[in-house]
N, C-alpha and C positions, 0 to 999 in steps of 0.2 A: 555493667550488664548486672541486672537482677535475675537472681535463680530462684523458680518455682518450687523446686524440690528440696528436700531436705538433705544437703550434702554432708558427710560426716567428716570433720578434720582433727585429727588427733592431736595430742600433746606434744608442745614443741615445736610446732610448723609456724613459722612467720612469714608474714605477707608484709614485704616493704612496698612503699607506695613509688610511683615514678617519680625519679629526682629526689629520693629519700635512701639513707644508707641503710644497710641491713641490721645493723646494730641498735638502731632506734626503735623502741618499743612503746605501746602505749595506744589509745583510741584518738583519732583524729576525724574531723568532719570531712567528708567527701564533698563533691562539687554539687550534688544535689541537696546537702544538709542532712543527710542521712550517715549514722555512724559507720565507719570502715572497720573490718576485722583486721587487727595486726597480730595479734596472737592468740592463743586459746589457753585455758586454764589446765590443770593439771588432769583433770578427767576429759575422757571423751565426750563432746559434745556435739549436738546439731546445730547447724547455723539456723537463725532466725529467716523467716520468710523474707525475701526482697533485700537481702544482704548485698553489699557492693563487695566484691574480692577483687583485688588487683589482678591485672591481665599478663600472665606468663612471664612472672618474675620470681621465680622459685630455683632452688638449687635442685638438681637430678635426684638425690636422695629424698628431698622432701616431697617432689613430685610422685615418688613412689610410695611414699609412707601414705600419701592421700588416696592412691588407687588402693593399695593394701587395705586401708580402713574402710573403704566403701565396696570391697568384694561381696561380703554377705549381704549388704544393702542391694546390690546388684543382682544377685543369684536369685533373691527372693522376690525381685519386683515382677510387674507385668511387662509387656513387650513394649508398651506406650510409655512406662516409667523408664524403662532400661534406656531408650531413645534419649529422655531428656537428661538423665544421669550422664549419659556418654557425651551429649553436647556440652554440658558444663564441664565434665572433666577434660574435655579437649580445650577448651576456653581457659581453663586453669593451668594446664599443664603445657599447651603447645603442643603436644604429641599428636600423631595422625590417629584417625579411630580406629584404623586395623590395629596399630601398635596397644592402644590401650585395651582393646578387646583381647589381644593375646594376653596381656600381662594380668588381667582379671582373671582370665582361665588358667594360666599357668602358675600362678601364686597357690602355694601349698599343696600342689599335686605331687602325689607320691608316685615314686618311680622305682621298681623292683629290678636292680641287677643281677641279683641271684637269690638262692634262699635265705640267705643271711644278711645281705647288703641291701639296705633299704635309703632313698634318696627322696628327701623333700623339698622341691623347689622354694626359693626364697628371692623374689626380684629386688631385695634391698641390698643383699650380698653381692661384692664384687668377685672377680675371679681369684682364685687362690694363688696362682702362679703367672707370671708375665710370658705371653706368647713369644716366638720370636727368637732369634739368634742372640747370644749375650756378646757384650761389647768388647772387641778385641783390642782396639785402640784408644787408650784412655788419654787424659789430659798431658800427662808426661811427655807421651808420643808427640803430641801436638805442639808442645813447647820446643822439643828438640828439632822438628822439621821447621819450626817458624825460624828457628837458628840457623838450620843449614840453608832456608830458602833467603834469609838476609845475607849470608856468605855467597849465594850464588848470584845476588845482585837482583832478587825479585822476579825471577823467571817464571815462566808458567808451569803448571803441573806436568806436563808431557816432557817439557826439557829438564825439569827438576828430576823427574825421575831416572832419567839417564845421566844427569849430572852425579846423583848418588852412586848409579852402577860403574861410572868411570872412575871415580874419587873415593870409592867405598873404605879403601885400606889406608888412605891418608887424611880423612876427615876427622878421626876421631883424636888426632894428635894436638888439635887445636884445644886453647884452655876453655873455651865455653862447652865444647862438647866431650870432654875427658869423662866427666862422671857418668856417661851413659852407660848402661849396662850392657852385658852381651845378648841378653834376651831383647832387649829394646832395639838394639842395633840389627839383630835380624827380623825384627817385626817391620823396622825402617826400610830394609833391603828390599823386602817382598810386598810393599804397600803400592797399591795401584795408584795411578794418576787422577782418577775419580775419587778415591778415598783422599788423596792429599788436598784436591780442592775442597772437600767437605770439613777436613780437619783444619785447614788454614782458613777459611772464610772468616771467622771471626778476628783473627789476627791481623788479616789483609784490609779489612775495613778498619781497624783502629789505626793500623799503621800507614794506611793511604794519605792521612792527614799529614803525616811528618814526611812523606815521600820515601823512597828507598834509598840505600846508602849512596848509590850513585846518582849524580844530579840528572833530572830529566827537564828538558826545556819545551815549553808549548810550541807547537808547530804554527807557523805563520804562512802566508801564502808566498810562493816563491814563483819568480819568472824565469823563462829561459828562452834563449835565442837559438833556433834551428835555422841552419842555413844549408842551401842545397851542396851537396857532395856529388864526387864522381867516383864513389868506390861501391863495390858490389854491395846489393840490399839481400838482408837475411832476415826473415821474420821469426816469431819465436817458436812457431810450429815446426821450423826446420831443425831447432836446437835438441839434439840428440846425441851429447857426447857421450862415448863408451869409455873413456879414460879420462883423467884429469889433464887440465892444461887448455882448456877452452876459458878463456878471462873476458868477462864483461867489464868494461870501464867508464867510469863516468866522473864528471867535476861537480864538485860543491863549492857554492860562493860563500864567503863570509865577508858580506858587504855591508850589514847591519841594515838593510832594507834601502840603500843608495848605491847605484853601481856607477858613481861618478869617481874618477881618481883610480889608483892602484889599491889593490888589498889581495889579501891570501886567499888561496884555493886548495882545496883538498882533492886528491886524486883517488878516488876509491876504485879498488878492483875485486873482483868476486870470481872465483872458480866455479863454473856451472855445475860440475861434478860433485865437488866435496863440499863446497860453500866456504873454502878456504879465503879469507879477506886480507886485502893489502891496502894500506893507507900511506899515501905521501903527500905532505904539505908543499904547495908551491908558492913561490914568491909574488907570481903574478900569472897571468894568462899566456904569456909568451911560448912559444913554440918549443923553444930550446930546453925550458924547463919540463915541459909535457914529455918531450921524447926522454930527458934524462929520468923522470919518474917512471916511465914505462920500463925502461932498459933496468931501472933497479927492481921493479916487480919481477921482471922475467929472470934476472940473475939471482933473486933471492927465494923463489919458489920452490918447494920441496919435490917439483915433478917439472917435466919437459913441457914448456909452452909453446903450443903449435897454433893457437888461433886467438885473436884479439877482435873483439867486437864492441863498438863504440855508437855514441848518438851523432846527430848531424851538427855538433859544435864546431866551430873553426879552430879550436886548440886540438882537435882530431884529425878533422877533415883537411889536411894539408899534406903537401908534398915532403916535409921533412919526416913526419912518422910513417908516411907511405913507403918511402926509401929504406927508413931503418928497417921495416918489417920485410922486405923484400930482402934486404941484405941477410937477415936473421933466417930467411926462409919460415917466416910466419905469415898465416894467412890473415887477411885484414878486411873485415866488413862492417857495415853500418846498419843502422835501424832504419824504417820508414820516417819520413818526416811527419812531426807533430803526433807521433804515436809511441809513447812510451813503453807500452807493453811487449814492444820488441826488445828492451832491455830489462826484464822485469827483476832479475835476481839481484842486480846492482842498485837499482831504483829502491829496493826494499832495504836493503844494508846502509843506504845513505841516511836513512832515519833512525836505524837501530844502532850503528857504530860510530855515526859523526855527529849528527844533531842531536842525538841523547847526550852526548858528552859535553860538546862545546857549545850547544845552543846557536843562536842567530846572530850575535854581536859582530860587530865590525873589527877584523884583526887586520893590520897592515903595518906592523914594525917589525923590526928584526928579533927582539925577545920574545915577542909572541910567537914567531916563526920557529924559533929554537924549542919553546916549551912545547908548541904542538909535535914536533920530531919526536921528543921523548915521550910525550904523552899516548900518541899513536903506536908508539912500539909495545908498550904495555896493554893498550886495547887490542892490537892483535894477538898478543899472548894469551889474553883472558877468554877471547872469543874462539880462536883457533884450537886452542887445548884443553878448553874448560867448559864452554858454553855449547850444548847442544842445538842443532836447528833440524827444522822438519822439512823433508823433502818428499814430494809427490811419487809415490812407487806406482801406484795403479788406481785405477777408478771402475766402478761397475754402475751400469745402469739399470735402475731399479723403477720400473714404470715410467714415468715422467721426469725423475730425480736420478743424480749421480751420487752415490756412495764412494767417497775418495778413501783411501789408504795411505798412510803416511809413515816414511823411515826417519826415526828421531835418533840421530847420533851427531857426536862432535866432529868437526873437520879432521881433527887429528886421527880418530878412529877410521874415518872414511879413508884416508891416505894409507894407513896401516893395512886396510883390508884390500885395497887395490892390487891386483895380481901383477900388474905392469911396473908397479914402484920399486925400484933396485932395493935388495935387502940391506945394504949399507946405509941406504937413507932411511929405511925405517928403524935400523938400530941406533942411528943419530938422533931421530926423533924421540925414541924411548928414553934414551939416556939423557936428553935434554929435559924432557918434561919430569923425571926425577928430581930435578933441582928447582922445579917451580914451585910457588908458594900462591895458592889463590887469593890467601888473605892479605899476604903483602903486596900482592899485585893490585888489590882493590884500593888498600891505603895508599899505594903510590897514585894511582890515578885520581883520588879524591886531592891528594896532597899537590898534584901538578894541576888540578884544575883549579883549585884555590888560588896557586900562583898566577895562573893565567888571568883570573879575574882580577887579582890584586893589580897586576901589571895593566891590565886594560882600564881599570878604574883610575889608576895615575895617570895614565894617557889622556883620557878624556878630562880630568880635572886641569891638566897643564894646558890641553887646547882650549877650554872656555877660559881659562885667565889670559892667554893671550888675545884670545878674539874679544 
């Protein structure tokens, strides 16, 4: 663009061309064959007529220097000349017209605060002090939170906050956290879940490439066969347990994508009130193993089981399990056909506590069954005593949307807070948790998983040799 007025450009203002670095100086020929101004000499000069100046390619300080240099020219110009000057300054700086007028009027303006204090405005100067709250959580706190997040297995910020509260007294004895000062520990204790997300964002992005300490497997499509049953139906809206003991059960297949032949299953049970999880590996889908696993869950639960709810699989909808529940005076209900939402709690746990650890491979040997028994024992300890879960406590309708409120606690804490749980069971659980170590449990889980993978690969290699 050619300028018809004499715009003043002060010393040291550099005009880089499009595609040119800011450090390069000198005169270059423009597209029209005319010289383009790249820098100005030591003295303030007026640009010649019809000079080409690069468009909106200056730093903020350089733009304000140009505006400052043209203030006197603007003030003594006529109305028509002011319009031309404003048009040119707007093209050079990229600022809005009103903002340029504001800068031209405010620069060097004298403001009297009192009889002795006089302030002169300078558009080139930045603020003396930074406004806003000072930083409370430094990089050191972020690193400590990242170590705790790794110990907890990469859980969400809301779960991690409760995890820190539950294990605050025992966390600092681990070698990686011993050097944490008392002041840092207090800051970590009161940090909010939103701040945890902000502090761990950079660490999570980098660490996601290597995975979290516990193995995660990608989810594949699964198929399930639901058959008709003759047991009473109960939908999810009717589930309002007031005390622990209402257990949802489901079966997870380890068939490697093929349902031919026999393979191992995992019976997963979840208490709806406390989210206490139960895991039992089954040799196959035979009813005798299913009844045996359900009996083991009922006998090992830290509360009285009074209700069992399952889907419509033939492993549950049979006379054997029905007779067993009648003998133990346990109510037995089932979901509606082809509607998994009637069994929501255990369906969610299938992914979190089963697929996350053992994946989707085919397990069908005795060695794999024995390893799974040991692995599930430590997974139960980890999730029942250390990993918090979120439970919907209430929801409020605001306009057309609902605002939901969640209660985040460990299953262990929910059992202790239940008024109907006997005191001797609470004392037993408290003493039992004192002897647990989350770091050792994590290492044992990873060790057993690696052993499971090794046995599985050796089995497959032997199978291909025979075939």
